[in-house]
MOPAC internal coordinates of N, CA, C and O (Angstrom, degrees):
PM7 1SCF
backbone

  N    0.0000 0     0.00 0     0.00 0    0    0    0
  C    1.4000 1     0.00 0     0.00 0    1    0    0
  C    1.5577 1   107.52 1     0.00 0    2    1    0
  O    1.2310 1   121.16 1   -48.95 1    3    2    1
  N    1.2576 1   115.38 1   131.05 1    3    2    1
  C    1.4627 1   120.08 1  -176.56 1    5    3    2
  C    1.4726 1   114.68 1  -156.16 1    6    5    3
  O    1.2310 1   120.96 1    -1.31 1    7    6    5
  N    1.2900 1   115.76 1   178.69 1    7    6    5
  C    1.5256 1   124.03 1  -174.37 1    9    7    6
  C    1.6041 1   104.51 1  -101.67 1   10    9    7
  O    1.2310 1   121.81 1   -46.38 1   11   10    9
  N    1.2327 1   114.15 1   133.62 1   11   10    9
  C    1.4774 1   121.72 1   176.51 1   13   11   10
  C    1.5540 1   110.09 1  -132.56 1   14   13   11
  O    1.2310 1   120.83 1   -21.00 1   15   14   13
  N    1.3731 1   116.02 1   159.00 1   15   14   13
  C    1.4107 1   117.73 1   172.67 1   17   15   14
  C    1.5695 1   107.62 1   -71.36 1   18   17   15
  O    1.2310 1   122.56 1   -31.49 1   19   18   17
  N    1.3464 1   112.71 1   148.51 1   19   18   17
  C    1.4328 1   122.57 1  -171.61 1   21   19   18
  C    1.5842 1   110.50 1   -54.33 1   22   21   19
  O    1.2310 1   119.70 1   136.99 1   23   22   21
  N    1.3508 1   118.18 1   -43.01 1   23   22   21
  C    1.4635 1   119.28 1  -177.98 1   25   23   22
  C    1.4336 1   113.75 1   -63.33 1   26   25   23
  O    1.2310 1   119.09 1   159.26 1   27   26   25
  N    1.3302 1   119.34 1   -20.74 1   27   26   25
  C    1.4644 1   121.12 1  -179.75 1   29   27   26
  C    1.4827 1   115.58 1   -72.13 1   30   29   27
  O    1.2310 1   119.84 1   173.84 1   31   30   29
  N    1.3806 1   117.90 1    -6.16 1   31   30   29
  C    1.4047 1   126.62 1  -176.46 1   33   31   30
  C    1.5445 1   106.90 1  -101.77 1   34   33   31
  O    1.2310 1   118.34 1   173.39 1   35   34   33
  N    1.3450 1   120.76 1    -6.61 1   35   34   33
  C    1.4032 1   121.32 1  -176.56 1   37   35   34
  C    1.5960 1   111.04 1   -68.25 1   38   37   35
  O    1.2310 1   118.07 1   -29.65 1   39   38   37
  N    1.2360 1   121.29 1   150.35 1   39   38   37
  C    1.4735 1   124.20 1  -173.39 1   41   39   38
  C    1.6279 1   108.61 1   -66.58 1   42   41   39
  O    1.2310 1   121.27 1   154.72 1   43   42   41
  N    1.3006 1   115.17 1   -25.28 1   43   42   41
  C    1.5002 1   116.84 1   176.88 1   45   43   42
  C    1.4900 1   115.96 1   -74.32 1   46   45   43
  O    1.2310 1   120.70 1   167.67 1   47   46   45
  N    1.3245 1   116.27 1   -12.33 1   47   46   45
  C    1.4687 1   120.45 1   179.65 1   49   47   46
  C    1.5346 1   112.68 1   -67.27 1   50   49   47
  O    1.2310 1   120.69 1   -46.54 1   51   50   49
  N    1.2977 1   116.29 1   133.46 1   51   50   49
  C    1.4628 1   120.02 1  -175.42 1   53   51   50
  C    1.5311 1   112.66 1   -85.66 1   54   53   51
  O    1.2310 1   120.45 1   166.36 1   55   54   53
  N    1.2515 1   116.75 1   -13.64 1   55   54   53
  C    1.5155 1   118.89 1  -178.60 1   57   55   54
  C    1.4628 1   109.95 1  -145.89 1   58   57   55
  O    1.2310 1   118.27 1    -4.09 1   59   58   57
  N    1.3381 1   120.90 1   175.91 1   59   58   57
  C    1.4130 1   122.40 1  -178.65 1   61   59   58
  C    1.4975 1   114.32 1   -87.75 1   62   61   59
  O    1.2310 1   119.54 1  -171.75 1   63   62   61
  N    1.3112 1   118.49 1     8.25 1   63   62   61
  C    1.4415 1   121.09 1   179.64 1   65   63   62
  C    1.5148 1   118.84 1    79.08 1   66   65   63
  O    1.2310 1   120.97 1    31.74 1   67   66   65
  N    1.2373 1   115.76 1  -148.26 1   67   66   65
  C    1.5135 1   117.19 1  -179.20 1   69   67   66
  C    1.5179 1   108.63 1  -138.15 1   70   69   67
  O    1.2310 1   120.56 1   -27.04 1   71   70   69
  N    1.2899 1   116.54 1   152.96 1   71   70   69
  C    1.4269 1   118.79 1   179.12 1   73   71   70
  C    1.5315 1   115.14 1   -79.57 1   74   73   71
  O    1.2310 1   120.84 1   179.35 1   75   74   73
  N    1.3255 1   116.00 1    -0.65 1   75   74   73
  C    1.4295 1   122.73 1   179.62 1   77   75   74
  C    1.5798 1   108.59 1  -101.62 1   78   77   75
  O    1.2310 1   122.41 1   -53.40 1   79   78   77
  N    1.2855 1   112.98 1   126.60 1   79   78   77
  C    1.5447 1   119.55 1   176.98 1   81   79   78
  C    1.5061 1   107.85 1  -112.19 1   82   81   79
  O    1.2310 1   119.34 1   -58.02 1   83   82   81
  N    1.3227 1   118.86 1   121.98 1   83   82   81
  C    1.4244 1   123.07 1   179.36 1   85   83   82
  C    1.4856 1   110.43 1   -71.91 1   86   85   83
  O    1.2310 1   119.32 1   -47.67 1   87   86   85
  N    1.3488 1   118.90 1   132.33 1   87   86   85
  C    1.4501 1   126.35 1   175.17 1   89   87   86
  C    1.4771 1   111.53 1  -121.25 1   90   89   87
  O    1.2310 1   118.62 1   -18.06 1   91   90   89
  N    1.3378 1   120.23 1   161.94 1   91   90   89
  C    1.4181 1   117.33 1  -178.24 1   93   91   90
  C    1.5094 1   117.67 1   -60.34 1   94   93   91
  O    1.2310 1   122.58 1   159.03 1   95   94   93
  N    1.3550 1   112.67 1   -20.97 1   95   94   93
  C    1.4893 1   116.32 1  -179.19 1   97   95   94
  C    1.5242 1   116.10 1  -116.85 1   98   97   95
  O    1.2310 1   121.92 1  -165.90 1   99   98   97
  N    1.3694 1   113.93 1    14.10 1   99   98   97
  C    1.4458 1   117.85 1  -176.92 1  101   99   98
  C    1.4214 1   111.66 1   158.74 1  102  101   99
  O    1.2310 1   120.72 1    29.19 1  103  102  101
  N    1.3390 1   116.24 1  -150.81 1  103  102  101
  C    1.4275 1   126.23 1  -175.61 1  105  103  102
  C    1.6102 1   108.64 1  -131.65 1  106  105  103
  O    1.2310 1   122.60 1   -47.07 1  107  106  105
  N    1.3071 1   112.63 1   132.93 1  107  106  105
  C    1.4991 1   121.78 1   175.44 1  109  107  106
  C    1.5439 1   108.00 1   -99.65 1  110  109  107
  O    1.2310 1   120.29 1   -50.43 1  111  110  109
  N    1.2980 1   117.06 1   129.57 1  111  110  109
  C    1.4544 1   121.30 1   168.94 1  113  111  110
  C    1.4715 1   109.22 1  -130.87 1  114  113  111
  O    1.2310 1   118.41 1   -71.06 1  115  114  113
  N    1.3005 1   120.64 1   108.94 1  115  114  113
  C    1.4768 1   125.72 1  -175.94 1  117  115  114
  C    1.4637 1   105.30 1  -118.89 1  118  117  115
  O    1.2310 1   120.60 1   -70.54 1  119  118  117
  N    1.2834 1   116.47 1   109.46 1  119  118  117
  C    1.4820 1   122.76 1   179.01 1  121  119  118
  C    1.5688 1   108.28 1  -136.97 1  122  121  119
  O    1.2310 1   122.95 1   -24.59 1  123  122  121
  N    1.3267 1   111.94 1   155.41 1  123  122  121
  C    1.3860 1   119.88 1   175.04 1  125  123  122
  C    1.5620 1   107.39 1  -112.03 1  126  125  123
  O    1.2310 1   119.70 1   -48.18 1  127  126  125
  N    1.2819 1   118.18 1   131.82 1  127  126  125
  C    1.4356 1   128.34 1  -177.06 1  129  127  126
  C    1.5375 1   108.99 1  -112.22 1  130  129  127
  O    1.2310 1   118.18 1   -65.84 1  131  130  129
  N    1.2709 1   121.06 1   114.16 1  131  130  129
  C    1.3763 1   122.89 1   178.89 1  133  131  130
  C    1.5160 1   110.90 1   -88.91 1  134  133  131
  O    1.2310 1   121.03 1   -34.65 1  135  134  133
  N    1.3589 1   115.64 1   145.35 1  135  134  133
  C    1.4450 1   116.54 1  -178.83 1  137  135  134
  C    1.4364 1   115.08 1   -67.17 1  138  137  135
  O    1.2310 1   118.26 1    -4.52 1  139  138  137
  N    1.3084 1   120.91 1   175.48 1  139  138  137
  C    1.4540 1   122.85 1  -175.80 1  141  139  138
  C    1.5800 1   110.08 1   123.10 1  142  141  139
  O    1.2310 1   122.21 1    -8.29 1  143  142  141
  N    1.2152 1   113.37 1   171.71 1  143  142  141
  C    1.5261 1   120.48 1   179.86 1  145  143  142
  C    1.4918 1   107.57 1  -131.42 1  146  145  143
  O    1.2310 1   119.06 1    -1.64 1  147  146  145
  N    1.2973 1   119.41 1   178.36 1  147  146  145
  C    1.3935 1   126.72 1   178.52 1  149  147  146
  C    1.5474 1   110.68 1   -61.94 1  150  149  147
  O    1.2310 1   121.68 1   142.57 1  151  150  149
  N    1.3245 1   114.38 1   -37.43 1  151  150  149
  C    1.4688 1   122.09 1  -178.42 1  153  151  150
  C    1.4710 1   111.79 1   -87.32 1  154  153  151
  O    1.2310 1   118.45 1   156.12 1  155  154  153
  N    1.3551 1   120.55 1   -23.88 1  155  154  153
  C    1.4417 1   124.08 1   178.83 1  157  155  154
  C    1.5514 1   107.78 1  -136.13 1  158  157  155
  O    1.2310 1   121.23 1   -91.39 1  159  158  157
  N    1.3314 1   115.25 1    88.61 1  159  158  157
  C    1.4645 1   117.56 1  -176.46 1  161  159  158
  C    1.5063 1   112.36 1   -69.42 1  162  161  159
  O    1.2310 1   120.21 1   -13.83 1  163  162  161
  N    1.3315 1   117.20 1   166.17 1  163  162  161
  C    1.5347 1   120.58 1  -176.84 1  165  163  162
  C    1.5199 1   107.23 1   -66.38 1  166  165  163
  O    1.2310 1   118.85 1   150.21 1  167  166  165
  N    1.4486 1   119.80 1   -29.79 1  167  166  165
  C    1.4196 1   118.78 1  -179.38 1  169  167  166
  C    1.5334 1   103.38 1  -123.23 1  170  169  167
  O    1.2310 1   121.56 1   -39.12 1  171  170  169
  N    1.3336 1   114.62 1   140.88 1  171  170  169
  C    1.4922 1   121.17 1  -176.49 1  173  171  170
  C    1.5023 1   110.98 1   -71.30 1  174  173  171
  O    1.2310 1   119.29 1   154.90 1  175  174  173
  N    1.2656 1   118.95 1   -25.10 1  175  174  173
  C    1.4539 1   122.42 1  -177.64 1  177  175  174
  C    1.5441 1   108.62 1  -161.89 1  178  177  175
  O    1.2310 1   120.72 1   -11.30 1  179  178  177
  N    1.3108 1   116.24 1   168.70 1  179  178  177
  C    1.4096 1   121.12 1   178.97 1  181  179  178
  C    1.6183 1   106.03 1   -65.62 1  182  181  179
  O    1.2310 1   118.73 1   147.42 1  183  182  181
  N    1.2282 1   120.02 1   -32.58 1  183  182  181
  C    1.5001 1   122.39 1   179.52 1  185  183  182
  C    1.5219 1   108.04 1   -65.91 1  186  185  183
  O    1.2310 1   119.77 1   142.71 1  187  186  185
  N    1.2911 1   118.04 1   -37.29 1  187  186  185
  C    1.5448 1   123.03 1  -179.52 1  189  187  186
  C    1.5257 1   106.61 1   -66.51 1  190  189  187
  O    1.2310 1   119.92 1   135.77 1  191  190  189
  N    1.3673 1   117.75 1   -44.23 1  191  190  189
  C    1.4294 1   119.82 1   179.74 1  193  191  190
  C    1.5233 1   110.39 1   -63.53 1  194  193  191
  O    1.2310 1   120.47 1   136.55 1  195  194  193
  N    1.3126 1   116.70 1   -43.45 1  195  194  193
  C    1.4414 1   121.51 1   178.65 1  197  195  194
  C    1.5177 1   113.38 1   -61.02 1  198  197  195
  O    1.2310 1   121.55 1   140.85 1  199  198  197
  N    1.3618 1   114.64 1   -39.15 1  199  198  197
  C    1.4509 1   122.58 1   176.50 1  201  199  198
  C    1.5486 1   110.99 1   -58.26 1  202  201  199
  O    1.2310 1   123.37 1   132.81 1  203  202  201
  N    1.4017 1   111.15 1   -47.19 1  203  202  201
  C    1.4464 1   119.67 1  -179.64 1  205  203  202
  C    1.6219 1   109.40 1   -60.51 1  206  205  203
  O    1.2310 1   121.90 1   148.28 1  207  206  205
  N    1.2955 1   113.97 1   -31.72 1  207  206  205
  C    1.5013 1   111.58 1  -177.75 1  209  207  206
  C    1.5143 1   111.75 1   -75.72 1  210  209  207
  O    1.2310 1   119.92 1  -175.39 1  211  210  209
  N    1.3189 1   117.76 1     4.61 1  211  210  209
  C    1.4822 1   119.80 1   170.48 1  213  211  210
  C    1.5615 1   109.22 1  -100.18 1  214  213  211
  O    1.2310 1   119.05 1  -175.53 1  215  214  213
  N    1.2944 1   119.41 1     4.47 1  215  214  213
  C    1.4420 1   123.25 1  -175.97 1  217  215  214
  C    1.5194 1   113.65 1   -86.76 1  218  217  215
  O    1.2310 1   119.64 1   -20.62 1  219  218  217
  N    1.3445 1   118.28 1   159.38 1  219  218  217
  C    1.4219 1   122.65 1   176.37 1  221  219  218
  C    1.4858 1   111.01 1   -64.99 1  222  221  219
  O    1.2310 1   120.01 1   144.95 1  223  222  221
  N    1.4133 1   117.59 1   -35.05 1  223  222  221
  C    1.4655 1   120.28 1   179.99 1  225  223  222
  C    1.5771 1   110.09 1   -63.35 1  226  225  223
  O    1.2310 1   119.62 1   141.62 1  227  226  225
  N    1.3441 1   118.34 1   -38.38 1  227  226  225
  C    1.4077 1   120.71 1   173.05 1  229  227  226
  C    1.4943 1   116.04 1   -62.18 1  230  229  227
  O    1.2310 1   122.90 1   137.63 1  231  230  229
  N    1.3588 1   112.05 1   -42.37 1  231  230  229
  C    1.4596 1   118.81 1  -179.89 1  233  231  230
  C    1.4860 1   108.28 1   -62.59 1  234  233  231
  O    1.2310 1   118.55 1   138.36 1  235  234  233
  N    1.2499 1   120.37 1   -41.64 1  235  234  233
  C    1.5132 1   122.70 1  -176.92 1  237  235  234
  C    1.5827 1   111.22 1   -70.72 1  238  237  235
  O    1.2310 1   121.16 1   143.31 1  239  238  237
  N    1.2940 1   115.39 1   -36.69 1  239  238  237
  C    1.4648 1   121.51 1   175.08 1  241  239  238
  C    1.5595 1   111.02 1   -63.28 1  242  241  239
  O    1.2310 1   122.46 1   129.43 1  243  242  241
  N    1.3370 1   112.90 1   -50.57 1  243  242  241
  C    1.4451 1   120.47 1   179.16 1  245  243  242
  C    1.5222 1   110.25 1   -57.80 1  246  245  243
  O    1.2310 1   120.28 1   136.25 1  247  246  245
  N    1.2519 1   117.07 1   -43.75 1  247  246  245
  C    1.5291 1   123.49 1   179.64 1  249  247  246
  C    1.4729 1   108.64 1   -61.73 1  250  249  247
  O    1.2310 1   119.15 1   136.12 1  251  250  249
  N    1.3045 1   119.22 1   -43.88 1  251  250  249
  C    1.4769 1   121.17 1  -178.48 1  253  251  250
  C    1.5232 1   110.57 1   -69.09 1  254  253  251
  O    1.2310 1   119.09 1   139.06 1  255  254  253
  N    1.3080 1   119.35 1   -40.94 1  255  254  253
  C    1.3980 1   119.40 1   179.10 1  257  255  254
  C    1.6191 1   111.49 1   -68.46 1  258  257  255
  O    1.2310 1   119.98 1   143.15 1  259  258  257
  N    1.3058 1   117.64 1   -36.85 1  259  258  257
  C    1.3859 1   117.26 1   176.09 1  261  259  258
  C    1.5161 1   117.55 1   -74.17 1  262  261  259
  O    1.2310 1   121.55 1   166.25 1  263  262  261
  N    1.2917 1   114.64 1   -13.75 1  263  262  261
  C    1.4442 1   120.40 1   175.19 1  265  263  262
  C    1.5323 1   116.91 1   -81.85 1  266  265  263
  O    1.2310 1   122.29 1   170.12 1  267  266  265
  N    1.3811 1   113.22 1    -9.88 1  267  266  265
  C    1.4767 1   113.95 1  -177.87 1  269  267  266
  C    1.5142 1   111.18 1   -64.35 1  270  269  267
  O    1.2310 1   119.58 1   -40.34 1  271  270  269
  N    1.2661 1   118.40 1   139.66 1  271  270  269
  C    1.4375 1   124.11 1   174.97 1  273  271  270
  C    1.5765 1   109.11 1  -141.98 1  274  273  271
  O    1.2310 1   122.90 1   -22.65 1  275  274  273
  N    1.3038 1   112.05 1   157.35 1  275  274  273
  C    1.5066 1   117.66 1   175.25 1  277  275  274
  C    1.4551 1   106.62 1  -126.63 1  278  277  275
  O    1.2310 1   121.34 1   -52.46 1  279  278  277
  N    1.3719 1   115.03 1   127.54 1  279  278  277
  C    1.4330 1   121.86 1   179.11 1  281  279  278
  C    1.5237 1   109.53 1  -125.21 1  282  281  279
  O    1.2310 1   120.10 1   180.00 1  283  282  281

């Protein structure tokens, strides 16, 4: 889960972009890393990850990431 420029979410975009956003004074990289290991991932299956996306915790995390701004 990470932050991208808005145009990278348009249906015409060929890829998912980059997690690095260029700023006038540097580069922003805002990502969320979930716990787990290669042998024990954070989510047991794609269905488990999708179910988590219906949770209040996900809603709060999404709201926080969407609230980021640079001035």
